[in-house]
N, C-alpha and C positions, 0 to 999 in steps of 0.2 A: 378709162379711172378718173375719177374726180381728182382735181389738182391736189397736190401736198398741202400749197398753202391755205385752202379751203377746209379740208378735213384736219389739218394742225389746227387752225384756229378753233376749230369747232369743239376739238378738244381741251384747248387751254382756257376758252372761254366758258365751258360746259362745264368744268370742273369746280363743282361749289362745295362740297361737304365732303367729311373725311372717310365716310362710307366709300363714296366714288372713288375717292384717292386711292386708298388702298386696294380697292379693285383694279386699280389700272398700274399694271406691273412694269412697264416700259420705262427704261433709263432715257435722260436726256439726249442722248447720243442718237436715240431711235428715230429723232427728229430731223427732217431734211431741212427746215424753213424757220422754225421756231423754236428752236432748243433754248435761246436765250430767255423766250418769254416764258417757258417753261419751268426754268431754272428759278429765274425770278418768282413764278407761283409758288415754287416749293421752299424758299427762302422767306417769302412773306409768311406763309403758314407757320413756319418753324418759330418765325421771329414773333408772330403777334397772336398766334393760335386761332387764326380765321382768315379767310379767303378774302382776296382784293374783289374789289368789284370791276365789273367790265369796263368801266368808263377808268378807272384807275389802270387797268391793264392796258388800254389802248391809248391813254394817253403817255404810258411807259414806250409801249410797243407800237406805234401807228400803221407798222406792217401788218398787223392782225386783219384780217377780213371781217367786218363785224357783222356783215350778213350772215355768217354761219353761228350767231350766237342763237339763233333757234333750232339749231340743229340738232336732232335726237343725239344723245350722247353714246347710246349704245350703239346706234348706226354709225356714230363718228367713230367710235373705238374699233368696231369689226372691220370698216375699211381702211383705219390705220394699221391694222394689223397686217392686211393684205399687201398695203404699201410699204411695210418695212419689209416682208418678205420678200416682195418685188425686187426692192432696192438691194437686199441682201445677195439674191441669187444673180441680179446684174452683176454685183460687185466681183464675186466668185469668177465669172466668166471674164470679165475686165482685167482682174489681176493675172489672171491665167494666159493673156493674148500673146505675149512674146515667147511663153515656154510652148504654146501650143504650134507657133510656127517651128521651134528648132526641136522641141521634142513631144511629138502628141502622145505616147503612151505616157510619158511621165505628167504630162496636162492631163490627160484623164483620170490618171490615178489621184491627182491632186484636186481637180473639180469634184470627182465622186467623194472622196473623204470630207472637203470643205461643204458639199451639200447635204452630206449625212448629217454631221454636227450641228446645221441650220435645221435642218428637221426635227431632231433630238429636242434643239432649245425652242421650237417655235411650238411643238406638239406636247411638251411638258407641262403637268399640271399640278399643283399642290395643293390638296383640300384639306380644310380644317377637321380634323375628326369630331370634334365636340361643337361643329357649327350648328345654327338654325334648325338643320334638317336632321338633326341625329334620330329624331324619334319616326323618320322615315324607315329606318332599318327595322322597325318594329313592323310597319305595314308589309316590308319584304317579305319578314318572317310570315306573317299571317298569309300573305299570298304563296308563299313555298308550300305552307301547311294545306292550304286550300286546293293546290296542285297537284298534292301528292293525295288528296283522297279522292281525288276525279280520274276515271280511265283505269290504267293499269298501276295505279299506286306510285309513279314514278314524277320526279320533276325532271324536264328534259326530253332529251331524245330516247327512246328503248335501244340498248345496246343487245350485241348476240350474248350476252354474258349473264347467266340469272346471277352469278356470284355478284357482280356487279351492281345489277339491276333490283338486288335484295337489300342493296343500302339504300336505295330510294332516289338515287342520284344517277340518271345517265349521261349522255353528251351534253354539254349546258351551252348557251351562246358564248361565244367569244374564246371557246376552248380549242385546242389542237391537239389532235390524237394521232399517236403514229403508231406504226407497227414495221418491224423490219424481218427479214427472214432470207433465207438462202435460196436462189433461183429453184423453181419447182415445187418449193414446198406450199404455195397456195395462197400469193398476197392478193391475186386478181379475184379470187373466189371471194375470199373475205371482205374485199372492196364490196363485189358485187352484194355480198349479203348484208354489210350494214346498211348499202343505202337502200336494199329492199324493205329492211324491217322499218327505217324511217320513213319510206315513201308510204307503205300500207298503214301506217300509222297516222299520216294525213300531213305530213312534213314536207314540204316542197324541196326535193334534194335534185343536186346537180353531181352526177358522175363522170368524173374526166380521168380518159384512159390516155396515157403517154405511149402505150405500147402496143393495143390491140385495136382494130377497127370496131366501129360501132355495131356493124353485124355481127361479129364475134360474142362483143359485150351483150348485145340482145337475147342473144341463146343461153348465155349464161343465166343473164336474169330472168328468162322464160322458166327455166326449170327450178331455180331459188323462190322466185315468186309464185310459183305454181305450187309447191313443195309449202309453204307459209300459208297458202290459201286454200290446201288440201286436194290438190290435183297432183298426179303422178304423172311424171314425164321424164325422158331419157335422155341426157345432152347427147351423150353418143350417137342415140336416132337420129335426133334432129339435125345433128353433125353432119350425119354420114348419109342421112336420106333412108335409113334402116325404117322397117314398120313400126307403126306407132298406132294409138288408139285414136285416129283422127278426129272423132266426134269431142274426145276429153278437151285435145289442143284445141279445138276449136270454140269449146265451149270457154274454156281460159281465156282466150284472146278476146272473145266477144266481150266476156266480163271485164276486161280493161278499158272499153270503151267507156262505160256507163258514168253516170254523173261523180260518182264515189270512186273512181278508178284512182290508183295510187298516183301521185306527182311525178313522176321520175324524168328526168331532162338528162339526156346522154351525148357526150362528146369524145370526138378522138382528133378533132384540129380546131384552129384558130383561123379565122378567115383572113386572107393577105399577110400571114406569118409564116415562115418556113418551118417553125419549131414552135414547140409550146414554151409560152414566155410567162414570167410571174404577170406583167402588166394585162397580157392577154386573159389570164386565169382572171385579174381581178376585175377587168371589164365585164368578163362572162357573168360573174358575181353580183356587179353593181347593175347590169341589163335585166338579168333574169330573176333576181331577189331571191335566191333560195335560202330555206332555213337552215340546210345542212350542204355541206359539199365533201365530196369524196374525190381523192385526187391518187391514182394509182399510178406511182412511178413517179414521185416526185425529184429523183435524182436525175430523170429524162429533162426537166424543165428549166430553161436558160432565164439569164436576167433582161434578155432582148437588147442588150446595149453592146455586148460583144461575143464571139466565139471564141476568141483565143484561148479560154481556159477551159481545161479539161473539167466534166461535168463534176467529177468527185469533187474538185477544188471551189465549185459553186456551192456545194451544199449547206455549208454555215450559213451564207447569205440566204437562201432558201429556205430555211426553217424558220429564221427572224421575220422574213419579208412575209411566210403565210401566217405565223402569229399574228403580225401586223394586220393582216388583211382579216383575221378573225375579229380583232377587237375592233376595228374601224367600221366592219359592216354586221359586226353584232351576229355572228354565224359561228356553229360548228363547223368543224373541219377535220376528216379522218384522213391520213397521208399513209402512203407505204413508201418504203426505201429497201434496198439490198444491202445486207451484209456482205463484205468481201470475203475473199478466198484464208483470209484468217481464221474465219467461221466453216472450214470445211467439212467439218461432219454435220451433215443435215438432221442427223438425229438428235443433236442436243441445241437447245435453244441459244442463238448466238447473243453474245454479249456487247453493250454499247461500243465497248472499243475496237469491233470488227465492223463498224458503220464509219464512213468518213464523216468527220467532225461530230463523231457519236456524242461527246460532250452537250454540242450546242443542240443536237437533237432533244438530249435529255432537258436541258435547260429551257427551251422553247417550248416544250410539250406539256401539257397538262396531265395527260396520261400516256403511257409509252409499254407497247407489248412487243413481245420478240416471240417468234413462231419456228416450229420444228415438228419432223416427220416423228413417227412412230415406228422402231426400226421392224418390228413384230406384225405390224398390221397397217397396211397404208389406207385404212380407213379410217385411222385415228390421227390426231395432230395435238401437241403438246402446245399450251401458251403460257408464257411467263411474265408476270407485271415486274416490269422494271421500274417503273414509277406510276402512282397513284395519286393525283392531287396532292395532299398534306399527307400523304404516307396512312390513309385512313381505310386498310385493308388488312387482312390478318393471315392471309395466305401467298405464296410463293408462285404456284402454277396450279394450272387446271387441264382438263383432257377434253377433248372435243371429239364427238361422232362426226364423220368426215367422208360422208357417201356424196361425192360431188355430181355424179353419174344423175341421180336424181334429186339434187339440189338440198339434199339433207344436212345442214350442218349444225349442231347442237352440242351443248355444254353437257357432260356427264358429271363433271363436279370435281371439286377438288378431294373431295372423300373417297369417290372413288379411283382417284388417281392416286392418291396415300395407301389405299388398301389393296392395289392391282399391282401387277409385275412391272406396269409401264412405270 
């Protein structure tokens, strides 16, 4: 890290016009060495409506490093931000040294809270609505229109729901999509389906399972992917070793190895970690750069910092951490979680209040779905739309064909649902 003296001198000596000053958001207290010189510069500008010369600044503050006057201001500001963050983090730990000795648990809580506050301040940006780049939004609209005119007429990643796809917008970068249901309803099958659809459409997809080994996920992916590609397989037969048409299975598997094969990465553990952690998943995303992430079983993910809290108690932080990951890495993410025993009736779509910190789930998610069985037909599922972006959807529930043994999951539609006995 370059010296505070050099970088701060570069800031003070490099601020020479009003536009630069408006963009520099840091108060004088963020300076470690030259806060007085920066305050002098601000007062001079306020008093005289112009900037002091370098010689005038150095005359009044001879400790300024004149060699920094040629430093690129953008570079200096970037380094300055890092230095401010560094000092703030160090200060948090120094402030809590004594507490750490006497009460580590309390110190951990205070340190975590303070670091989170720093993160919020450091990452927050305010953008002027009518700035000089306003016309960029016209170009963005034109790009969206162009995207919808290509391929399947959809912007974003195709979903399993015709109802949503017909709106012209699939899963978009930066979005968090969540699905919750009671155990045995089919969250993992739905995770495999959304991953397979995305991968077949050419989107690099990372499927992370917290509950099933890769071998089990791969068998489910085989029958779902095969069905989407026109092959007929049986999950039960593959799993139990029952007779199948080996030629069909071989042809399907060989098709997965060609240059146009779907890009699907499957993970059931993170090297060097005893459990799935937020940090580990973020590391996988940075390493493999997927466009779409599917996380089956977010309720079994931990922070990686402590294991003292129950998994349900970590849900609030998990939802927002995953939403932050979507935004920072510009990926779409589909996550599943469980409804609790308050939603004991598996034939009724559970509501957000039956999920631990369900209010946080709704706020963090751009799209939220819940799913239930159909009492009279186990080859059907009900999906209820709990939240959809800006509410731009005019249906409440829809019905799915659910023949998972052959990998066939397809929306029948809300109209059929309304007119049927289901």
